[in-house]
C-alpha positions as CSV (number, residue, x, y, z in Angstrom):
1,X,-4.0,11.0,10.5
2,X,-4.3,8.8,7.4
3,X,-1.5,6.7,6.0
4,X,-1.1,4.6,2.9
5,X,0.3,1.1,2.7
6,X,3.1,0.3,0.3
7,X,2.6,-2.6,-2.1
8,X,4.2,-4.1,-5.2
9,X,2.2,-4.0,-8.4
10,X,1.6,-7.5,-9.8
11,X,-0.6,-6.8,-12.8
12,X,-2.3,-3.8,-14.4
13,X,-5.6,-4.0,-16.3
14,X,-6.8,-0.6,-17.3
15,X,-7.4,1.5,-14.2
16,X,-7.2,-1.5,-11.8
17,X,-3.9,-3.0,-10.5
18,X,-3.4,-6.2,-8.5
19,X,-1.0,-5.2,-5.7
20,X,0.8,-7.4,-3.2
21,X,0.7,-5.9,0.4
22,X,3.1,-7.8,2.6
23,X,1.9,-11.1,1.2
24,X,-1.8,-10.2,0.6
25,X,-2.9,-9.4,-2.9
26,X,-5.7,-6.9,-3.5
27,X,-7.0,-4.9,-6.4
28,X,-6.7,-1.1,-6.2
29,X,-7.8,1.7,-8.4
30,X,-5.2,3.7,-10.4
31,X,-7.4,6.6,-11.1
32,X,-5.7,9.1,-8.8
33,X,-2.0,7.8,-8.8
34,X,0.5,10.6,-9.7
35,X,2.1,8.8,-12.6
36,X,1.8,5.6,-14.7
37,X,2.6,2.3,-13.0
38,X,3.6,-1.1,-14.3
39,X,4.2,-4.6,-12.8
40,X,7.1,-4.5,-10.5
41,X,6.5,-0.9,-9.4
42,X,5.6,0.0,-5.8
43,X,2.6,2.2,-5.0
44,X,1.2,3.8,-1.9
45,X,-2.4,2.6,-1.3
46,X,-5.0,4.5,0.7
47,X,-8.5,3.1,1.0
48,X,-8.3,1.2,-2.3
49,X,-6.6,3.9,-4.4
50,X,-3.0,4.0,-5.4
51,X,-2.2,7.6,-4.5
52,X,1.5,7.6,-5.4
53,X,4.1,5.6,-7.2
54,X,7.1,5.1,-4.9
55,X,10.3,6.0,-6.6
56,X,12.7,3.0,-6.9
57,X,15.3,4.6,-4.7
58,X,12.8,5.0,-1.9
59,X,11.3,1.5,-1.9
60,X,13.8,-0.3,0.5
61,X,13.6,2.5,3.1
62,X,9.8,2.8,2.8
63,X,9.2,-0.9,3.3
64,X,11.7,-1.1,6.2
65,X,10.0,1.8,7.9
66,X,6.5,0.2,7.7
67,X,7.8,-3.2,8.8
68,X,9.6,-1.7,11.8
69,X,6.6,0.4,12.7
70,X,4.3,-2.7,12.7
71,X,6.8,-4.9,14.7
72,X,8.0,-2.5,17.3
73,X,5.1,-0.1,18.0
74,X,3.1,-0.3,21.2
75,X,-0.6,-1.1,20.8
76,X,-1.6,2.4,21.8
77,X,0.7,4.1,19.2
78,X,-1.7,5.9,16.9
79,X,0.5,5.9,13.8
80,X,1.0,2.1,14.1
81,X,-2.7,1.6,14.7
82,X,-3.4,3.5,11.5
83,X,-1.0,1.3,9.5
84,X,-2.5,-1.8,11.1
85,X,-6.0,-0.5,10.2
86,X,-4.9,0.0,6.6
87,X,-3.5,-3.5,6.4
88,X,-6.6,-5.0,8.0
89,X,-8.8,-3.1,5.5
90,X,-6.7,-4.4,2.7
91,X,-6.9,-7.9,4.0
92,X,-10.6,-7.8,4.6
93,X,-11.6,-6.7,1.2
94,X,-11.1,-3.0,1.1
95,X,-10.0,-1.6,-2.3
96,X,-11.4,-1.6,-5.8
97,X,-12.8,-4.8,-7.1
C-alpha cells in the first residue's frame, strides 16, 4: 500500500512548491496535482509529487488522522510504517529539487 503525506504549501514557483510536512520543509513537484495550488493550501504528497489538493473542509480531519496514526500505531502496523516511511523520505531529501 502506498500513502501520501499531507503538507501545507509555503511557496509556489512554476511547477515546484515548497511544502511544510509536520515541521519539515521540502520541495515537491506540482506536475500531477489534480488542481492549481497556492500558498496556504494543503496537498497530499507521494514520492515528491503533490498528487491532490486537500479540500479546506477536509484538512483538520486529515491532519488529525495522520498524527493519530503516527502516535498510536504499533511498530508492526503496516499502514503506520508506510506513513513513517513517507515522512522519513521527505525528511531525508525525497522530492523534487
